[in-house]
Structures are given as structure tokens and as C-alpha cells.
N, C-alpha and C positions, 0 to 999 in steps of 0.2 A: 221732849225726849231727854231723859237723864243719861248723861254720858260720862264715862271716866275720861278725864283729860290726862294724857300721858306726857311727861316732861323728861327730857334728857338732861341730866345734870352732869356737867363736865368738870372734873377736878383733876388737874394735872393730866395724866394719860389714862385715867379711869372713867368709865361710863356707868352711871347709875340711872335707872329709870324708875320714876316715882309716880304714883297716881294720887291726885288731889294733894299735892305737896303743901305743907305749911311752911312757906318759904321764910317767914319771919323767924322760925325756930332753927333754921339752918345757918351755920356759921361757916366762914371760909371763902375762898376765892372761887366761886361757882359761876358758871354761865348757864342760864336756864333756856332751853329751847323747847317750845311746846310742839309736840308731835300731833299733827292733826290728821285723823283718818276719815273725817267727814267727806262724803262724796266718793270714797274709795269702795270698791267691791272686792271682797276677798273670798276665794274658793278654797275650802279646806277639805281635803280628802281624808277618809278614815275618821270622820267626825263623830261616829256613833258612840265612841267610848274612849277611855284612856287619854293619851296626849292630844289626840285630834279634838276631842270634846273641849279640853282645856284651851287649846289654841283658838278655837272658834269663839269660846266665851270671852277670852281676853280681847280679841280683835273686835268683837261686837261691842264690848264695854268701852273700847277706845274710839268708837264712832263709825267703824266700817260697817257696811252692809255685808253680812256674812252668808255665803252659800254653803250649806252643810251637805256633804256628799258622802254616801256610804250605801251599803246594801240593806242595812237594817233601818227601814223607815220608821218603825215604831219608836226606836230610841231617838231618831232625828226629830220626830214630832215633840218628844219631851224636851229635848235640848232647845229646840226653837222656842217653845213656850217659856223656858227659863230665861233665854236671852231677851225675849220681848218683854217679859215681866220686869226685867232689870232696866228697861228703857232702850234696848238695842233693836236692831232690825236684822231679821234672818229669813232666808229662804231655804228650801231643801230640794235636792235632786237625788234620784237613784243612780248609783254608780258601782259598776263592777270593773275594777281596773284590769282584770284579766281578759276582758272582752273589748276589743277595739271599737266595735260598733257602739257599745255602751259608753265608752269614753267620749266619742264624738257627739253622741246624743246628749250626754250629761253636760258637756261644756256648752253646747248650743242652748240647752234648756236653761242653764245657769244664767247665760247672758240675756235670754228672753225674759227671765224672771226678775233679774236684779240689775242688768246693764253690763257693759263691757268689763271684763275682769282686769283689775289692776295688780292684784296680789294672789299668788298661788302658794298655798302651804301644802306641799307634796308629801303627805304623811302616811299613806296606807302601808302596812307592813305585817308580815306573818313570820313565824319561825317554827322549827321542829327541834326537838332535843334528841340527838342520837349520834352514835359514832359514824364516821365517814364510811366505814365498811358496810354499814347497815342501810345507807341511803339508797332508796330505789329511784328509778326515773320519775315516778309520780311524786315522791318526796322532793326531789330536786326541782321539778317543774312548779310544784306548789309554792315554794319559796321564791324562786327566780321569776316566775310569771307575775307575782305581785310586787316584790321589792325592787326588781330591776327593770324588767320589761314594762310592767304597768306604770311605774314611776316615770320611765322615759316617755312613754306615749301620752301620758297625761300632760307632762310638761311640753311636749312637742305640740299637742293640739292647742293648748293655751297660748304658747309662744307664737304660733302661726297668726293668731288673731291679734296679739300684741304687736307683732311686726307690721301688720297692715295698718294698725292705728298709728304706729310711730311715724309712718310715711306721711300721714295726714297731720299729725301733731308731733313734730320732731322734738319738742321740749318735754313731752310727756314721759314720766318715769314709771317703770314697772318693776315688780319684785317677784322672784321665785325663790322660795325657801324650801330646799329639799331636806327631809329628815333622814339623815344617815344614822350612824351609831358609832360609839367608841369601838364596837366590834368590827367596824370597817377599817380601823387603824391598828388594832392589835388582835391577834387570834385568841378566841376564848374556847375552852374545851366544850365538847358535846354540841356545839352549834356552828360547826364549820361551814355549812352551806349558807347559813345566815350571814356569817362573817364575809364570805365571798360576795354575797349579794350587796351588802352595804359598802364593801370596798369599791364595787362597781359604781354605786351611787356617788361616792366621793369623786371618782374620776369623771363620771358623767357631769357632775356639777361644774368641774373645771372646764370641760369641753363646751358646755352650754354657755358658760360665762365668756369664754373666748370668742365664740361664734355669734352670740346674741347681744353682747355688750354694746355694739355699735348702734343697736336699735333702742337703747335706753332700758334694756332689760338686765337688771342685776340679779345674778344667780349665785346664791350662797348656800351652805349646808350647815346644819346643826348636828353635832355628834353627841347625843346624850349618853351618859353612863347608865347605871342601874337606877331607874325611876319607879317608885311604887305607884301602881294604879289599881283599880278594882280587879283588873285581869290577873295580876300577880301577887296581890296582897297576901293571900293565904300561903303562897309559897314562901314569901319572905318571913312569915311568922312560924314556919315549920322548922324542924331541926336542921334540915338541909339548907334552908334559906338563911338561918342564923349562922351556920358555918361559913357560908359564902360572904355574908356581911362582915364577919370577923376577919376575912382576908383582904377587905378593902382598905385603902389608905387611912381613912378616918372612921372606919367601922360603922358606916351608915349608908343608906340609900337616899336618893333625892325624892322630891315631891314634884308633881307637874308644875306647880307655881314657881319652882326654881328656874324654869325656862322662860318665864314671862318676859323678863327684861331683854333677853337675847332675841326672842321672837319679835318684840316691838321694834327693837333697833334695826333688825334686818328687813322688816316690812316697811319701815318709814322712808320717806323721801330723803331724810337727813343722812341716810347711809349711802349716799350717792357715790362715794369713793370706795365702797366695799363691793368687790365683785370677784367671784371665784374663791372666796374665803371658806375654809373648812374649820369650824370653830367647835371645840370640845366644851361640854358642860357636864363634867364627869367627876368632880370633886378630887381631881388629881389622879384618877385611875390610869389614864394613858401614860402618865409620867412615872408610874410606880413600877 
């Protein structure tokens, strides 16, 4: 199996993650730590497109057996084939995070197919664009049921199994990476309910870290800024999208691969002292 070896390079207080590093070409006082995901099982929700597909690809390339979870099985089949063609291992399960029975069944199926889950990337998310006075109960539930309620119960179901394992293997480490948003840290116009849902994910992450840390479960959150994917690419190329980009600190949006290093860091055993961290990857947007 061809696998991408991930290495944490530590220089002073900065962390850089490199794949297939040419160490002889690197100068300076570095300490290299190989991050080994072999034998790890990672469940990635919302894996059918966008950031979820990228997260699954990166973890698969780094050696983890990746369980792809989403409602769109056709896209999961394509992604599984891509991961396996690159030398990785992938399984897939149907998951609707708004359906509690579906969550329980998907997590059970994932562990039957791939083995006990070590890493959860809690990524499913939706949004609407509208003023708060126009939000209907259905609009509100659409966003909250996926982004907040769904994320909570996926993490809960996985954590229950991790806790049972930790009692039998007290030195075992587990990772939950919740995908929040910079919108959970600052309010953005026209997506107020989305901001509320992601602010809840931020607090949820801290609560989970506090309660589950004793079981070796580290729970952290990534708060991406504007990231271009196939879902929003046309918008960012439109006049409205270009106006938005011009308001950003460096007048640019990110790419999914800009989150690779942070994901690998938070998913790795080497991040054992990181728990309850809320980390922005937004090109300075939250500070602007």
C-alpha cells in the first residue's frame, strides 16, 4: 500500500506538517516527528463533497482506514475509488445526521466494516442565506438539526464507544475534530442562524473536551474562514463573490488543502495536550 507519511516539523513555537519531506533540503533546528495513522480508523461525516471529501482523502493518504459517511452514496463510491487508487483504505456508510436512528446505525455499521473508531471528523453542515426576519421554523430546523443537533449526537454515539474502549485500554487515545466556522466566532450578515449553530458547536466542543478528556478523548474544533469548494466556486467568481473577497483581510479565499496540516495535527496522537482548543484557519478574518 502506498501511503503518505506525515511528519510534524517543530521550529520554535510553530508547527508545520509535511508529506514525504526531503529532510536533507531543510535547514534549521527542527525536530521531526512522524505521525503514524496506520491501524487508525477515522469516521468522516459529510464526506460526499467539499471539505469532508478533502478531510477523508488526507486521512486516507496518511494511512488511516477512512469510513466515508453521507447521504449521497454515489459520490461516496467515487471518493472511495479515488482513495483506494492512491493506495489508501476506505469504507462507506449511509448517514443522515438529522435522523438519530440513522446515526446509531451508521456508527455501528462503520465499526463492523472497519473496526473501532479512533478519530471522528464531525463535518456535516448546511446553511441558508436570508435575513433573520425571514427565517421560518423550517429554515431554523434545517440548519440547527444538521449543524448543532446532528453534530452533537454523532459525537455522542462515537464517544460512547470510545469510552467503553478506554476502560479496557486506558492508554488508548481518541480524537474528535468538530468542524465549526469563523462564523461561530463573529457574526456574518445574512447567515445569522448558521452563525448561531456554529457558535453552539464551539461551546459543544469545550463541553465535550471537559467531560470526555478523562477517557483519552481529545475534542477540538477547526473554525475555517471562507474556503472555496465545488459547492461555492461559482459564487466566489460572481460579482457578489468578488465584492466579498475584496472585503477580506488579504482579499482571497482559502482552498481545502489549506486545512490539511491542522486536521492532521488534531487527529494525531502527538496532539495529546490539545483538548478543548478552538482554532481558526481563516487568513486573519476573525482578527479583522
